[in-house]
C-alpha positions in Angstrom: 0.0 0.0 -0.4 1.3 3.4 -0.9 2.8 5.4 2.0 -0.1 8.0 3.2 1.2 11.8 2.8 -0.3 14.2 4.8 -1.7 17.2 2.5 -0.9 19.6 5.4 1.5 20.3 8.0 2.1 23.5 10.3 5.0 24.5 12.3 4.3 27.0 14.7 6.6 28.5 16.7 5.1 30.7 18.9 6.7 31.5 22.1 10.8 31.5 22.7 12.9 32.0 26.2 16.6 31.3 27.1 18.1 29.8 30.8 20.3 27.3 32.0 19.2 25.0 35.1 21.7 24.9 38.0 20.5 21.1 39.1 21.6 17.9 36.9 18.9 16.1 35.3 18.6 12.4 36.8 17.4 9.5 34.5 14.0 7.9 36.1 13.0 4.7 36.2 10.1 4.6 37.9 7.7 3.4 35.1 8.4 -0.3 33.2 8.4 -0.6 29.6 5.2 -0.4 27.9 3.9 -3.1 26.2 3.9 -1.7 22.5 1.6 -2.1 19.9 2.3 -2.9 16.7 0.9 0.5 14.8 0.5 4.1 15.5 -3.1 5.0 15.6 -3.7 6.9 12.0 -3.4 10.5 12.9 -5.4 12.8 10.7 -3.5 15.7 13.2 -0.7 15.5 15.2 0.3 18.6 17.3 3.8 19.6 18.9 4.7 22.0 21.3 8.2 22.7 21.5 9.4 23.8 24.8 13.5 24.9 25.5 15.8 23.7 28.2 14.4 22.0 31.4 15.8 18.9 32.7 13.1 16.0 33.5 12.9 16.2 37.2 12.3 20.2 37.1 9.4 20.3 34.9 7.3 16.7 36.5 5.8 18.1 40.0 7.0 21.8 39.3 4.5 23.8 41.3 5.3 26.7 39.3 3.9 24.6 36.0 0.4 23.7 37.4 -1.3 22.9 33.6 1.4 20.9 32.7 1.4 18.7 35.4 -2.1 18.2 35.0 -1.7 17.2 31.5 1.0 14.6 32.8 -1.5 13.4 35.4 -4.6 12.9 33.1 -2.3 11.3 30.3 0.7 9.4 29.3 4.9 10.4 30.2 7.8 9.0 28.8 9.9 9.2 31.8 13.4 7.7 30.0 13.5 10.4 27.0 16.5 12.1 25.9 17.6 14.8 23.8 19.9 14.2 21.3 23.0 17.1 22.1 23.3 20.7 23.8 22.7 24.0 21.9 19.1 23.7 20.1 20.0 23.5 16.9 21.1 19.8 16.4 18.1 19.0 18.6 16.0 20.4 16.1 17.7 19.7 13.2 17.2 15.6 14.5 13.9 15.9 15.5 12.8 16.7 12.0 15.0 15.4 9.5 16.5 12.2 11.6 19.9 13.7 11.4 22.1 16.7 13.7 23.6 17.2 9.8 27.1 17.4 11.1 28.2 18.4 7.3 25.6 22.2 7.6 26.2 22.5 11.4 29.8 21.0 12.4 31.4 18.6 14.5 30.8 19.3 17.4 27.7 21.0 16.7 27.2 24.5 16.9 24.3 26.8 16.6 24.6 28.8 13.7 22.6 31.0 11.6 22.3 29.8 7.8 22.8 32.1 5.0 21.2 31.3 1.8 22.9 34.7 -0.1 26.3 33.6 0.6 27.7 31.0 -2.9 27.7 28.3 -1.5 25.4 28.6 1.0 26.9 28.5 4.7 25.1 26.5 7.8 22.4 25.3 5.5 21.7 21.2 4.2 22.1 22.3 0.3 22.4 18.2 -1.0 19.3 16.5 -2.1 17.5 15.3 1.0 16.8 11.9 0.9 13.7 12.3 3.1 9.8 13.0 3.6 10.8 16.5 5.1 8.8 18.0 2.7 5.8 15.9 2.7 5.6 15.8 6.7 6.3 19.7 7.2 3.6 21.5 5.0 3.4 24.7 7.4 5.1 26.3 10.1 4.4 28.9 12.0 5.8 30.8 15.1 4.9 33.4 17.5 7.2 36.2 17.4 8.8 35.5 13.9 7.2 38.8 12.2 7.7 37.8 8.8 7.7 34.2 6.8 10.3 32.0 6.6 12.7 34.7 8.2 16.0 33.1 8.1 17.9 35.8 10.5 17.3 36.2 14.1 15.3 39.3 14.3 14.5 40.0 17.8 14.7 39.0 21.5 11.4 36.9 21.3 12.8 34.9 17.4 15.7 32.7 17.5 16.5 31.0 14.7 17.9 28.3 15.8 14.1 27.0 16.7 13.1 27.2 13.1 14.7 24.2 11.7 13.0 24.0 8.2 14.5 27.4 7.6 18.1 24.8 7.1 16.8 23.1 4.3 16.9 23.9 0.7 14.2 21.0 0.1 12.0 24.2 2.3 13.6 27.2 2.0 14.4 26.8 -1.3 18.1 27.4 -1.3 18.4 30.8 -2.4 18.4 34.4 -1.0 14.9 34.7 -2.1 13.0 32.3 -0.2 10.6 29.8 -1.9 7.0 30.3 -2.3 6.1 27.3 -0.5 8.4 28.2 2.4 6.9 31.5 2.6 3.4 29.8 2.9 3.7 27.4 5.0 6.7 28.6 7.8 4.5 31.1 9.2 4.2 33.5 12.5 1.3 31.6 14.1 -0.7 35.0 14.8 0.9 37.5 12.9 0.8 36.3 9.5 -2.6 37.5 7.4 -2.7 34.6 5.4 -1.9 31.9 8.2 -3.2 32.1 11.5 -3.6 29.1 13.5 -6.9 30.2 14.4 -8.4 30.5 10.9 -7.0 27.4 10.3 -8.3 25.8 13.1 -11.8 26.8 12.4 -12.7 23.4 10.5 -10.6 19.8 10.2 -9.8 20.0 6.7 -8.1 23.6 6.8 -6.3 21.9 10.0 -2.9 21.1 8.8 -2.0 17.4 9.4 1.1 18.2 11.2 1.6 21.6 13.8 4.6 22.2 15.0 4.4 25.1 17.7 7.5 26.5 19.3 6.6 29.6 21.7 9.0 32.5 21.6 11.6 33.2 24.2 9.1 34.5 26.2 7.2 32.0 27.3 9.2 28.6 25.9 10.8 28.2 29.6 14.2 29.0 28.1 15.2 31.4 31.3 12.9 28.9 33.8 10.3 31.2 33.3 7.8 28.3 34.2 4.9 29.9 35.2 4.5 32.3 31.8 5.3 29.4 29.7 2.6 27.0 31.2 0.1 29.8 31.1 0.5 30.3 27.4 0.7 26.6 26.8 -2.7 26.3 28.8 -4.2 29.3 26.6 -3.8 28.0 23.0 -4.8 24.3 24.4 -7.8 25.8 26.0 -8.4 29.1 24.5 -8.2 30.7 27.6 -5.6 34.4 27.8 -4.0 33.8 31.3 -0.7 34.8 29.3 -2.6 37.9 27.6 -0.9 36.6 24.2 -4.4 34.7 23.0 -6.9 37.8 22.8 -6.6 38.3 19.0 -7.1 35.3 16.8 -7.8 32.9 19.9 -6.3 29.8 19.1 -8.0 26.8 21.0 -6.9 23.5 19.9 -9.1 21.0 22.3 -12.2 22.6 21.1 -11.1 22.8 17.6 -13.1 20.3 15.3 -9.8 18.9 14.4 -9.3 17.7 17.9 -12.8 16.8 18.8 -14.1 14.9 15.5 -10.5 13.7 14.4 -7.8 11.1 14.7 -5.4 14.2 17.0 -2.5 13.9 19.4 -0.3 16.8 21.1 3.1 16.1 22.0 4.7 18.7 24.7 8.2 18.2 24.5 11.5 19.7 25.6 14.9 20.1 23.2 17.3 19.8 25.3 17.9 19.9 29.3 19.7 22.1 30.9 23.4 21.0 30.1 23.8 17.6 31.4 25.6 14.6 30.1 22.6 12.5 30.3 19.7 15.1 28.7 16.6 14.1 30.5 13.8 15.6 29.1 10.7 14.9 29.6 7.8 14.0 27.3 4.1 14.1 27.6 1.5 12.4 25.0 -2.1 14.3 25.6 -5.3 13.0 23.7 -8.0 10.5 23.8 -5.9 8.1 22.3 -3.3 7.4 24.9 -3.5 5.3 27.9 -4.5 8.2 30.7 -5.0 8.7 33.3 -1.6 8.2 35.0 -0.1 6.8 31.8 3.4 6.4 31.8 6.3 4.4 29.9 9.6 3.6 31.2 11.6 2.7 27.8 14.3 4.8 26.3 13.7 6.8 23.7 14.9 9.4 22.2 14.4 12.8 19.1 14.8 10.2 16.5 12.2 8.2 18.3 9.8 10.8 18.1 10.0 11.3 14.7 9.8 7.5 14.0 6.5 7.8 15.4 5.3 10.8 13.6 6.4 8.4 10.3 4.5 5.4 11.5 1.1 7.2 11.8 1.2 9.0 8.5 2.8 5.6 7.1 5.8 7.8 5.8 9.2 6.1 5.6 12.2 7.0 7.1 14.1 10.2 6.0 17.7 8.6 7.0 18.6 5.3 4.8 20.8 4.2 7.5 20.9 5.3 11.5 18.8 8.6 12.9 15.2 8.0 12.5 16.2 4.5 10.1 17.3 3.0 13.2 15.1 4.4 15.7 12.3 2.5 17.1 8.5 3.9 17.4 7.2 5.1 20.6 4.3 2.9 20.9 3.5 2.1 24.8 1.3 5.4 24.8 -1.4 3.0 22.8 -0.9 0.2 24.7 -4.4 0.1 27.1 -2.6 -2.5 29.0 -3.6 -5.9 29.8 -5.6 -6.5 33.0 -7.5 -9.2 31.3 -4.7 -11.9 31.4 -5.7 -13.1 34.7 -9.8 -12.5 34.4 -12.0 -14.9 33.9 -14.0 -15.4 31.1 -16.7 -12.8 32.0 -14.8 -10.4 33.4 -16.0 -6.9 32.3 -13.0 -4.4 31.7 -13.5 -0.8 32.7 -11.2 1.5 30.7 -9.0 3.7 32.9 -10.9 6.5 30.7 -13.4 6.8 27.6 -12.2 6.2 24.0 -13.4 7.1 20.7 -11.3 3.9 19.5 -9.9 0.7 20.8 -8.8 -2.6 19.1 -9.3 -5.8 21.6 -7.6 -8.9 20.7 -7.4 -12.1 22.7 -6.9 -16.0 21.8 -10.2 -17.7 22.2 -11.0 -21.7 22.5 -14.5 -22.9 22.3 -14.1 -24.9 25.7 -17.4 -26.6 25.5 -20.6 -26.7 23.3 -22.9 -23.9 23.7 -25.4 -22.6 21.3 -24.4 -19.0 20.7 -21.1 -18.2 22.8 -19.6 -15.0 23.2 -16.1 -14.1 22.0 -16.0 -10.0 22.6 -18.6 -7.0 23.8 -18.1 -3.9 23.6 -19.8 -1.5 25.3 -20.8 2.3 25.7 -19.4 5.0 28.7 -23.3 4.8 29.4 -23.3 1.4 29.3 -25.4 0.9 26.2 -24.3 -2.8 24.4 -22.2 -1.5 21.0 -21.1 -4.8 19.9 -21.1 -8.4 20.9 -18.7 -10.7 18.6 -20.0 -14.6 19.2 -20.1 -18.0 17.6 -23.3 -18.7 16.0 -25.1 -21.7 16.3 -23.8 -22.7 12.9 -20.4 -22.4 14.1 -19.3 -19.4 12.1 -18.5 -15.7 13.2 -21.7 -13.3 14.2 -21.8 -9.8 15.0 -24.3 -8.3 16.6 -24.5 -4.3 16.6 -26.6 -2.9 19.3 -26.6 0.7 17.8 -27.8 -0.3 14.6 -29.8 -3.3 16.0 -28.6 -5.4 13.3 -26.6 -8.8 12.7 -24.2 -9.9 10.6 -23.2 -13.2 9.9 -20.3 -15.0 8.3 -18.8 -18.0 6.5 -15.6 -17.7 8.9 -15.7 -20.8 10.8 -14.5 -20.9 14.0 -12.6 -24.0 14.4 -11.5 -25.9 16.6 -8.4 -25.2 19.3 -7.4 -21.8 20.3 -7.4 -19.1 17.5 -6.6 -15.2 17.2 -9.6 -12.9 17.5 -9.6 -9.1 17.2 -12.4 -6.4 17.1 -11.5 -2.7 16.0 -14.0 -0.3 16.9 -14.0 3.6 16.0 -17.0 5.5 17.1 -18.0 8.0 14.4 -21.8 8.1 14.5 -23.5 6.5 11.5 -19.9 6.5 10.0 -17.6 4.9 12.2 -15.8 1.9 11.6 -16.5 -1.7 13.1 -14.2 -4.4 12.0 -13.6 -8.0 12.9 -10.2 -10.2 12.3 -9.6 -14.1 12.8 -6.1 -15.0 12.9 -4.5 -12.1 11.2 -7.4 -12.1 8.4 -10.3 -9.7 8.1 -13.6 -11.2 8.4 -15.3 -9.0 5.6 -18.2 -9.9 6.0 -18.6 -8.3 9.5 -16.5 -5.3 8.5 -17.4 -2.1 7.6 -14.9 0.7 7.6 -16.3 4.4 7.7 -20.2 3.5 7.5 -20.6 1.4 10.4 -23.5 2.9 13.1 -21.5 2.8 16.6 -23.7 5.8 18.2 -22.1 8.9 19.5 -20.4 8.2 22.5 -17.4 6.7 23.8 -16.1 2.9 24.5 -16.1 2.7 28.7 -15.3 -1.3 29.0 -14.5 -4.7 27.1 -16.3 -7.7 28.0 -14.8 -11.4 27.5 -17.2 -14.2 26.8 -20.9 -13.8 28.3 -21.7 -13.2 31.6 -24.7 -15.8 31.7 -24.0 -18.8 33.9 -24.8 -21.4 31.2 -22.1 -19.8 28.9 -19.8 -18.3 31.3 -16.8 -21.6 30.6 -18.0 -22.0 26.7 -14.9 -20.3 25.7 -11.4 -20.3 27.2 -9.2 -17.0 26.7 -5.6 -16.3 27.3 -3.3 -13.3 26.3 -5.5 -10.4 25.5 -4.7 -7.1 24.6 -6.8 -3.4 23.8 -4.9 -1.0 22.5 -6.0 2.3 20.5 -3.6 1.2 18.0 -3.1 -1.8 15.9 -2.0 -4.6 18.1 
């Protein structure tokens, strides 16, 4: 299948600061590595907010960053995430291109300003890039940049080192006069009259698939100004104006159609720590597709892993041919809803930690005794309404009851003797949702409806294994159940 290339993407650098912490970060080992799913959800929109120069331990639990810590508590935290180097530029370049680009910025790496007017250009990536950088980034914006595709630092608010896209000839155009594409897509998030994020967020169709936000130096924590940065982050996510920066062209990501009606996720991250050797920084995944509240993954990842995760979600190949993102593993633990059913009885109902709009549930099942129509999997709404029941019909084939549409679908797929993998995927989308059944890794077409399944509007609240009735409670044996928001 051809790679799915996002038709729109934004890079929004919005508000930036500068400072050095004096407390060294220490690796956090509280959380065990989460069991990953095989694929990231197929996100329609990914929002990235990139903050500056903070150690993990200076953010997590910091009373001067109450909103960020509420996000952490309600969502998913990578507890052993690391930046690539020191100096902002190598981290920004590595995050978006899978390489710190030493041929352009030197070894050891340094912060430098691209000069596209020089012959040849200096501090710039001029070689043809084997990448999807141009596919991933369709719009870029920052607060304080003032004019689009600006490749010189113009004020204390805007540092060129925090705008990685203008370092690439594939985006900037490779000349003193920037390409039209760069001018259209690398913009000030508030000040560009053609492309404000406020206007982009008015509909899902106008919201870029990839939105990269870098706050200006007043609001990016660079000088340990935690509270102003925390306020600004809260403002652009929730539509407030505590920072005083979000009044005109108000940004409210969480209330936008792209967030409320589509598959969307936000990553809150930091470019580097205060200068320690381990470079340990927080990374928070936010949204309905992550395993919260209080979700954590203790596996070790870095910026290349983050880029790999975006590539996997968008169906794009790695940017680099070797090393960097080509060698990195995507971070998929956030999409695993756990497997508490491993020791559950067949009739056990598994209440999710929080309601979700999309769930994949997979289990190994074995018909242990004769029963008229033994149940396999049940999906209920958060309101208790029975949405779906997957079971074995009286004829021995798989069947699916849709409680929302009050319909039954049957198939020719016989549930054979012995153990078999059964999977049910539900994406809640009203009358245009998805219900998909797989048996031993193959989709059962007669039971599956993609974007045309009546699911009702309410999210999923619980999963049931088997049937709760006494006469059928032992009809099916189960083992190795897994529940996730991405394909297992």
